[in-house]
C-alpha positions as CSV (number, residue, x, y, z in Angstrom):
1,N,-15.8,4.8,1.1
2,S,-12.5,7.3,1.9
3,L,-10.1,5.5,3.0
4,G,-7.4,5.5,0.4
5,Q,-6.2,1.4,1.3
6,G,-9.6,0.5,2.4
7,Y,-10.4,-1.2,5.4
8,V,-11.2,-5.3,6.9
9,G,-14.3,-6.8,7.2
10,G,-14.9,-6.8,11.1
11,N,-17.1,-9.7,10.3
12,A,-14.9,-12.7,11.3
13,S,-12.3,-10.8,13.0
14,F,-9.3,-8.7,13.5
15,L,-5.5,-9.8,13.3
16,L,-3.2,-7.4,14.5
17,S,0.5,-7.4,16.0
18,R,1.3,-5.7,18.5
19,A,3.0,-3.4,17.3
20,G,0.3,-2.5,15.4
21,L,-2.5,-1.8,17.8
22,R,0.3,-0.1,20.0
23,A,0.3,2.5,16.9
24,I,-3.7,2.4,16.4
25,A,-3.9,2.7,20.4
26,E,-1.8,6.1,20.9
27,K,-3.6,7.8,17.7
28,M,-6.9,6.9,19.9
29,T,-5.6,8.1,23.0
30,I,-4.7,11.5,21.4
31,G,-7.9,12.4,20.4
32,N,-7.1,11.9,16.5
33,K,-10.6,12.8,14.9
34,A,-10.5,9.9,12.2
35,C,-10.0,7.2,15.6
36,H,-13.3,7.8,17.0
37,R,-13.7,4.6,19.9
38,D,-17.8,4.9,19.8
39,S,-18.1,4.3,15.8
40,A,-21.0,2.0,15.0
41,K,-18.8,0.7,12.5
42,E,-15.8,-0.8,13.9
43,D,-14.0,-2.3,11.5
44,V,-14.1,1.3,8.8
45,G,-12.8,3.2,11.7
46,L,-10.2,0.6,12.0
47,G,-9.3,0.8,9.1
48,H,-9.6,5.0,9.2
49,C,-7.6,4.8,12.5
50,A,-4.9,2.7,11.0
51,E,-4.0,4.7,7.8
52,Q,-3.8,7.7,10.2
53,A,-1.8,5.6,12.3
54,G,0.8,4.8,9.2
55,E,-0.4,1.0,9.8
56,E,-0.8,-1.4,6.5
57,I,-3.9,-3.1,5.9
58,L,-3.4,-6.9,4.6
59,D,-5.4,-9.6,3.4
60,T,-4.9,-12.5,5.3
61,L,-4.4,-14.8,2.2
62,D,-2.8,-18.3,2.4
63,E,-0.6,-19.8,-0.3
64,N,-3.3,-20.2,-3.0
65,G,-4.9,-16.8,-2.8
66,L,-8.4,-18.3,-0.1
67,E,-9.9,-16.5,2.4
68,R,-9.0,-17.3,6.1
69,F,-11.8,-14.9,7.7
70,H,-15.1,-15.7,6.8
71,P,-18.1,-13.0,7.1
72,L,-21.3,-14.9,7.5
73,S,-22.1,-18.3,9.6
74,A,-21.3,-21.5,7.6
75,V,-25.5,-22.0,7.3
76,G,-25.8,-17.7,5.9
77,M,-22.6,-19.0,3.1
78,W,-24.5,-22.6,2.8
79,L,-27.7,-20.7,1.8
80,L,-26.1,-18.2,-0.8
81,D,-27.1,-18.5,-4.5
82,P,-24.5,-18.0,-6.9
83,A,-26.7,-17.4,-9.6
84,K,-28.5,-14.4,-7.6
85,P,-25.5,-12.2,-6.2
86,T,-26.2,-10.2,-3.4
87,W,-23.9,-8.0,-0.8
88,I,-21.7,-10.7,0.1
89,H,-20.6,-11.2,-3.6
90,A,-19.4,-7.5,-4.1
91,H,-17.8,-7.7,-0.2
92,N,-16.2,-11.3,-0.3
93,Y,-13.0,-9.9,-2.2
94,H,-11.2,-13.7,-2.8
95,P,-12.7,-17.2,-2.9
96,L,-13.1,-18.9,0.6
97,K,-10.6,-21.1,2.3
98,F,-11.6,-24.6,2.7
99,V,-10.2,-24.7,6.1
100,G,-10.9,-20.9,7.7
101,V,-9.8,-18.8,11.1
102,S,-12.8,-17.5,11.7
103,L,-16.5,-17.5,11.1
104,H,-18.9,-14.4,11.9
105,Y,-21.8,-14.5,14.4
106,Y,-20.8,-17.7,16.6
107,R,-19.8,-18.2,20.2
108,F,-20.5,-22.1,19.7
109,I,-20.2,-23.6,16.0
110,P,-22.8,-26.4,16.0
111,F,-21.5,-30.0,13.8
112,I,-23.9,-30.1,11.9
113,E,-22.8,-26.2,10.7
114,V,-19.3,-27.6,10.3
115,E,-20.1,-29.7,7.3
116,M,-22.3,-27.7,5.8
117,L,-19.6,-25.5,5.3
118,Q,-17.1,-27.4,4.4
119,S,-18.9,-29.0,1.6
120,L,-19.8,-25.1,0.4
121,V,-15.8,-24.0,0.1
122,H,-15.5,-27.5,-2.1
123,F,-18.2,-26.8,-4.4
124,L,-19.9,-22.9,-4.3
125,P,-16.9,-21.1,-4.6
126,V,-18.1,-17.2,-3.3
127,C,-15.5,-14.2,-5.1
128,R,-16.3,-10.7,-6.1
129,A,-18.6,-10.5,-8.6
130,R,-16.5,-8.3,-11.8
């Protein structure tokens, strides 16, 4: 991508400070070409806009370097086969945390899927293939 600092995948959530959000919103309202409000890829668009606003993109890892925001549903992560790397192995840069902040594709989390996810993060760490 053309972003110097990269971008945070928007699948699970974004976490922004008020000051960071304000700086990004100001760039959007002045018509900055890097900050398109109608971008189909909101995560990349936010990355461009944050860079233009001088806001640093940081990982939200815990004290052990584990990921708190998960890009798939619990079932989606459960079905990953570590022997067959997929796009997630290229995009998920850090191992998963046992207790995350957010999962993607959820309005309601069925209990069985939460149990599946807890088993998954203990036995099948997902990390970037290098």
